[in-house]
C-alpha positions in Angstrom: 44.3 -18.5 -21.0 42.1 -15.7 -19.4 39.8 -16.5 -16.6 36.2 -15.9 -17.3 34.7 -13.5 -14.9 31.0 -13.0 -13.7 29.2 -9.8 -14.8 26.3 -8.7 -12.8 24.2 -6.3 -14.7 23.7 -2.9 -13.0 20.4 -1.3 -12.0 20.5 1.0 -15.0 21.0 -1.8 -17.2 18.1 -3.9 -15.9 15.8 -0.7 -16.1 17.1 0.2 -19.5 16.5 -3.5 -20.8 13.0 -3.2 -19.2 12.4 0.0 -20.9 13.5 -1.3 -24.3 11.6 -4.4 -23.9 8.5 -2.3 -23.1 8.9 -0.1 -26.1 9.3 -3.1 -28.3 6.3 -4.6 -27.0 4.0 -1.4 -27.0 5.4 0.2 -30.1 2.7 -0.8 -32.5 -0.8 0.8 -32.5 -4.1 0.5 -34.3 -5.1 4.0 -33.7 -5.5 6.0 -36.9 -4.7 9.7 -37.3 -6.7 12.2 -35.4 -8.2 9.4 -33.1 -7.3 9.2 -29.4 -5.9 6.0 -27.9 -8.3 4.3 -25.7 -7.0 4.2 -22.2 -6.4 0.6 -20.8 -6.3 -0.7 -17.4 -2.4 -0.5 -17.7 -2.9 3.4 -17.6 -4.8 3.4 -14.1 -2.3 0.9 -12.9 0.6 3.1 -14.1 -1.0 6.0 -12.4 -0.9 4.2 -9.0 2.6 3.1 -9.6 3.8 6.6 -10.3 1.9 7.9 -7.2 3.6 5.1 -5.2 7.3 5.9 -6.2 6.3 9.9 -5.8 5.2 8.8 -2.2 8.2 7.0 -1.5 10.3 9.9 -2.5 8.3 12.1 -0.5 8.9 10.0 2.7 12.7 9.8 1.9 12.6 13.6 1.7 10.8 13.8 5.0 13.0 11.5 6.7 16.3 13.0 5.4 15.2 16.6 6.4 14.3 15.4 9.9 17.2 13.3 10.3 20.3 14.2 8.7 22.4 11.6 10.3 20.7 8.9 8.0 21.6 10.7 4.7 24.7 8.5 4.1 22.4 5.6 4.2 19.3 6.8 2.4 20.3 9.2 -0.5 21.2 6.3 -2.7 18.1 4.6 -2.0 16.0 7.9 -2.6 17.9 8.4 -5.9 16.9 4.7 -7.1 13.1 5.9 -6.7 13.9 9.2 -8.7 15.3 7.1 -11.6 12.0 4.7 -11.4 9.7 7.7 -11.3 11.3 9.1 -14.6 11.2 5.7 -16.3 7.7 5.3 -15.2 6.6 8.8 -16.3 8.2 8.2 -19.8 5.4 5.5 -20.3 2.6 7.2 -18.8 -0.3 7.7 -21.4 -1.7 11.2 -20.8 -5.4 11.9 -21.5 -6.7 9.0 -19.9 -10.4 9.1 -19.2 -10.2 9.1 -15.4 -7.0 10.5 -14.2 -4.3 13.3 -15.0 -0.4 13.2 -14.1 -0.1 12.5 -10.4 1.3 15.2 -8.3 5.2 14.6 -8.3 5.6 15.2 -4.6 2.7 14.3 -2.1 3.6 15.4 1.5 4.9 12.9 4.2 5.9 13.3 7.8 9.0 11.8 9.3 8.7 9.8 12.4 10.5 11.3 15.4 13.2 9.0 15.9 15.8 7.8 13.4 14.7 4.0 14.1 11.2 4.9 13.8 12.0 6.7 10.5 14.0 3.5 9.1 11.1 1.4 10.0 8.7 3.7 8.3 10.8 3.6 5.0 11.2 -0.3 5.4 7.7 -0.9 5.7 6.9 1.4 2.8 9.4 -0.3 0.6 7.9 -3.7 1.6 4.6 -2.5 0.7 5.6 -1.2 -2.7 7.6 -4.4 -3.5 4.5 -6.3 -2.6 2.3 -4.3 -4.8 4.7 -4.6 -7.7 4.7 -8.3 -7.4 0.9 -8.2 -7.9 0.9 -5.9 -10.6 3.1 -7.8 -12.9 0.3 -10.4 -13.2 -2.1 -7.9 -14.5 -0.1 -6.1 -17.5 1.7 -6.7 -20.7 5.0 -8.6 -20.5 7.0 -5.4 -21.3 5.5 -3.3 -18.6 5.7 -6.4 -16.2 9.6 -6.5 -16.7 9.8 -2.9 -15.7 7.7 -3.3 -12.7 9.4 -6.5 -11.6 12.7 -4.8 -11.9 11.5 -1.9 -9.8 9.7 -4.2 -7.2 13.1 -6.1 -6.9 14.9 -2.8 -6.2 12.3 -2.0 -3.6 12.6 -5.5 -1.9 16.4 -4.9 -1.7 15.9 -1.6 -0.1 13.7 -3.0 2.6 16.3 -5.7 3.2 19.1 -3.2 3.1 17.3 -1.2 5.9 16.8 -4.3 8.0 
């Protein structure tokens, strides 16, 4: 008899499932031909999440440029944020009333010491994870799942950098 083994889903599988759920729950529209969709509160929230992910990537880039010794520890975490940003941008609704697509890379400055740099990233990851936890309560179920998956990843990054 073959033993059952536990299968843990990968980060990509979780994000992919969240994307599929988001597409499924938001795939129908009542907007007619030639009509612009009315931007909802989720568009503004999504703008902020996109900006937050771009800011995290900029912080990682600044720290990696200033402290090459941390690259082994930080490159993979940075790549997770690049994946998050790509998924979020696929769900961005352009032409919203108040905003345009956020700049892809805001500037960031790395602290002078490696321990200070790790502390800055850890703090930014915790802040982002906390924001995602708050945001899931204010959006549709599909987007909520995606934000929860991203927030869990950010919380994991903060813990990994402890």
